[in-house]
Structure formats: structure tokens, C-alpha cells
N, C-alpha and C positions, 0 to 999 in steps of 0.2 A: 351883166345887170344884176346888182345885189340890192336887197332891201331888208330892212328890219320891220317894215310896216305892213307885213302881210296881214290882211284882214279876213281872208277866206281861203279855205282849201276845197278841192273837189274830190269826193270819195267815189272811186269807180264802181264799187259794189262787187257783186258776184257775177253778174251777167248783164248783157244789153238786150237779150232776147225777151220781147214783151210777154210771150206766153210762159216762158220759164220764170219770169218775174212774178207772175200771178201765182204759180205753183209755190215759189219760195216764200211769197208773202203769206199764203194760207198756212204753209208748214210752220213758219216762224211764229205766226200769230197764235196758232193752236198750241205749239210747244211753250210759248211764253205764258199763255193763260193757264195751262196745266201746271207750269212751274210755280207761278204765283199762288194758284189755288192750293196745290199740294203742300208747298212750304208754309203757307199761312195756316193751313189745317194743322200741321205739326206744331207750329208756334202756339196756336190756340189750345191744342190738346195738352201741351206741356205746362201751359199756364193754368188751365182749369182743372185738370185731373190730379187728384191727390196722390195717385199711384205713380205719377211721372215726375216726382220731385227730387230724384237722385241726381248726382253729378253727371251721369251719362246723358240724361235727357236735358240737363241744363246746357251741355255742350252741343247737343243736337239742335236745341232751340236756337242757339247762336249760329250754328252752321246753316240752318234754314234761313235765318236773317241775312247771312252773307250771300247765300245763293240768290235770294230775291234781289239784293242790292246789286250783285254782279251782273245778272241778266238784264236788270232794268237800266244799268249804265250803258248797255250795248244795243239791245234789240229794239226798243221803241224808236230810237233815232233812225235806224235802218228801215223799220216798217214805214215810218213817215216818208223816207226817201223813195221807197218802192211805190207808195200810194200816190205821191205827188209828182214824182220825177225830179224833185229838187235834190241834186247831188252835192250842193254846197254846204259847208259847215264853217262857222266862224272860227278864227284862230283861238279865241278864248274858250269856246265850247270844245274844241279839239283838245286843248291842253287839259281842260277839266276832265274830259272823258278818259284820256290817258292816265291821269292821276288816280281817278277813282277805280277804273278797271284794274290797274296794277295793284292798287292798295287792297282791294277786295280779293284779288287773285292770290297775292302773296300771303295775306292774312289767312286765307283758306288753307294754305299748305301748313302753316304753323298750327292752325286749329285742328287739322287732321292728325298732326303729330301729338297734340295735347290729348285728343280723343284716344289715340293708341296708348298713351301713358295711363289714361284712366282705365282702359281695358286691362293693362298690365297689373295695375294695383288691384282691380276687381278679381282677377283670376289668380294672381300669384300671392297676394296678401289680403285675402278676403276678410279676415278678422279685424284688420286695421283700416278697411276701406272707408268706412264712415268717418273715422278720425282723420285720416290723411286727406281725403277728398271732401273736406268740409266747405261750406259756402264761401268763406273768406278766401280759401286757397283757389277755388274755382274761379272766383271773380278776378283774382290776381293773375291767374293763368290767361284768362281772356284778355285782360289789359296788356299783358306781356305780348300776346300774339299781335295785337294792333300796334303796339309801340315799336316792336322789332321790325315789323313790316314798314312802318312809316320811316324809321331811321335808315333802312336799307334803300328806300326809294328817293329820299330827299336829295342826296348828292348828285345822281345822274339827272334827276328832274330839274334841279336848280341850274345845272350846266346847260341843259336842253333849252331853257328859256332864253338863252343868248344866241341861239342858232340864227343864221341868216339864210335867206332863200333866194334862188335864182328866178328866172322867168317861168319855172315850172312849179305849180302848186297842186299837181295832181297826185293823190295818194292811192296807190294800187291796193285798196282794201275796202271792206265795208264798214270798218270802224277805224278810228284814229289809233294807230299803233306805232311804237317807237321805231321799229325796223324800216317801214316804208317812208316815214318822215325823215329819218337820217339819210336815206337814199337820195332825197330831192334837195337836201341842204347844200349850200355853197361852202359852209363852214367846215373846217377840218374836224371830223367827228371821231377820230381814232380814240381819244381819251374817253369820250362818252360811251362809245361802243365797248371799250374794255371794262368800264364801270358797270355797264348793263350786264355784260357777260359774268363779271365777278358777282354781282348781286343775284343773278339768276342761278349761278352755280352754288353759291352759298345757301340760298333758299332751298334749292332742289336737293343738293347733296346732304346738307345738315339734317333736313327734315326726313329724307329717305333713310339715312343711317339710323336715326332715332326710331322711326317706324319699324324698320327691319329688326333692330335690336329688341324692341318691345315684343314683337311677334315671335322672335326666336325663343325668348324666355316664356312667353305665353304658351307656345306649342310644346316646349319642353315640359312645362308644368302640367299641361292637360294630359300629355301622354303618360304621366305618372299616376293619374287618377285610377283607382282600383276598378271601377265599373264602367262599362260601355255607355250606360245611361248618363253618368256624370260627364264623361268626355263629350258626348253628343250635346248635352245642355250647355257646356262651356263653350264649345265651338259655335253654337247657335248665337250666343251673345256677342260674338266677334264677327260673324260672317258678313253682316250688313256693312260694317265699317271696312272690312277687308275688300269687299267688292267696290265700294266707293274709292278707296285708296288705289286699287288696281286701275280703275278707269282714269283717275286723275293723273297718276304718275305715268301710266301707259301712254296717255295722250301727249304728255311732255316729252317722253322718250321718242315718240314718233316724230315730233317736230324736228329733232336733231339728227334723225336717221333719214336723211333726204336722198332720193335716188340721183338727183342732179340739181345744179344751181338753177337751171331753167324752170324746174317744177316747184322750187322751194316756196314761192309766194302762193301758188295754188294749194299746196299742202298746208301752209300756214292758215289760209282762209278756211279750209276744210276742218282743221283741228280747232280753229276759233269757233266755228259753228258748233262743234261738239262741246266745247267748253262753255259757251255762252247760252246755248239753248237746250241741247239734248241732255247734258249732265244735270243741270238744275231741274229738268223735268223728271228724270229717272230717279234721282236720289230720294225724293219723298216716298216713291213706290218701293224702292229697295228697302228702306227702313221700316215702312209700314207692313209690307207683305211678309217680311221675315222676322217680325217682332210681335210676339203674342200680346205683350202689354199694351203696345200702341194700338193694335187691332182691337183689343178689348176696350180700351179707352175711347176709340172711335165709335164702336157699337153702343157704348153707354151714352155717349154724347148724342148720337142719333136718336136713341130711345128718349132721352130727356127733351130733345127738340120736338119729337113726335107727341109726347105727352103735353108739352106746352101748347102746341098748335091745336090739340084736340080739346083743350079746356075752353 
């Protein structure tokens, strides 16, 4: 039985245990709200505070926007499913979710690479930083991140639109994802799978090489600084970005180091939770708690709001 006219899929989610569903709902709801609040706070601060107008904070602003977009593309739909018990998702909604989650995710990798390049210029070529990382260059770099991500995604996605499905429309995941959808398709998926692997490897390897090279030069330059205070200050400007990069790339590596095929989907679900809810929640705290300028900007904003409310 084959059909092109699949109208709905069924997302199995993470569990069928009613009590565990309540725990997962509360956890995901809290992490989602913290993600939105934290990232919106960073976006607001970089817009309003005059001290946060450098290229570094321009990229951080865009990174926060990506985090909000990425988690919003995944979590609210699953929260709705947990609260109502409705596991169905329309074909169109599923395709849209795959497109946007992949677009935001791939763009994030290229943006992290751009941010590492920004730190390389700031540490290794400080006298030319303002000239090299001017507003026009920063905007073009952001545009390139989105464009490259889109160009990488379009070929496999366009082929995926022609998939046929058998009598199974059950997706073993809590979000629409390429791997479980390819598993239930009746169509020969070898070419799409190879294209997905190539796109994933290109994205992961290219960006990882650029990030590693940037930090090799950064660390080499920092170690040549004459005073310990200078070295400490230089490392502190990169530490937040290094932590976020480690979490992001570490999660991806973990996906491909699977103990067995049997556990692969469970691991994918766990890593997807890390990607879609925990990382977007942690990143604002990583950048604010380890960045004196952002903390000062936050304190100044709180004081301004307090003065406004007292009037």
C-alpha cells in the first residue's frame, strides 16, 4: 500500500507514562520560558546599551535570536501534544518543522564559526579589529551564514518532498526529524540519506575545522602575552564562546558515537532535548554570568527600570 496523499503523521513522543509526561511537560515548559526570557534579555540589552555595540555583541544578538527560533520550532508543539494527548501532526506542519529546525540548527553552526573568527580578530589583530569587523562586514557574515545553510538544506529537502509512505505513518520521535521519517518511507531513500550525511558532514567538519584553527591561533597569541593579567583577560573574553561551542559540538559527536543501533533513537531523542531546550536555556546564562559588560548592562537596565517605576 503506497500513497502520496499522507495528510497526518503520529509523533510517539518521549514516553507513554502519564506521570512521566507531567514531569516532562513541567521541565520543558520551564526550560522553554527561561530560554525565551534569557535570550530576549540579551537581545534587548544589545539593542539598548551603548556599551554593547561591538561586533561581538551583534553576533551574540543574532545567536540569541537563533536560539529563540530553534527552540520555538520544536518545544511548543510537543508541549501541546503533552497537554492535550493529541499526537497527530499534519504533513505540511511536519515538513515546515523539519525545514525550520534544520535551517536554524545549521545556521547556528556557521554563526558559532563566525563568532570564533570575531574572537580571532579581537585577540590576534586588536589594532585592526574595528576596521575589519565593521558593521557592513558583520551584516554580510550573518547573511552568509543563513545563505549557506539554506543552500545546503534545499537539495535533500526538495527530494524529500517526493517521498511515498506505506501504511505506517508513526514517527518515533517527539519532533519531525529526517531520520525517523526516512525509516517509514516506501521510497528508495539511499540518495536522500547520502545527501543528508554529506550536508551534515560538510556543516560539522567545515565549521569545526574553522573553529579549531581560530582557537589554535588565539591560544598561541594569548600565551605570548607578557603578563598573567593580560592572558587572563584575553581568555575571559573567549571562555563563554568556548563553552557554548563545546556543548554544541560535543552533543553532535555524541549522536554519532552510538553504543548500538537498538539504542540509537533513544540517544537521538535525548540529544535533541539537549539541543532544543537545555542549550538555549543555558547559553544566555553562560554569556551573562561570564561577561562583565553584559552583567553591568543588565544592572544598569534594572536601575533605569526601577527609577522609572518610582517616578
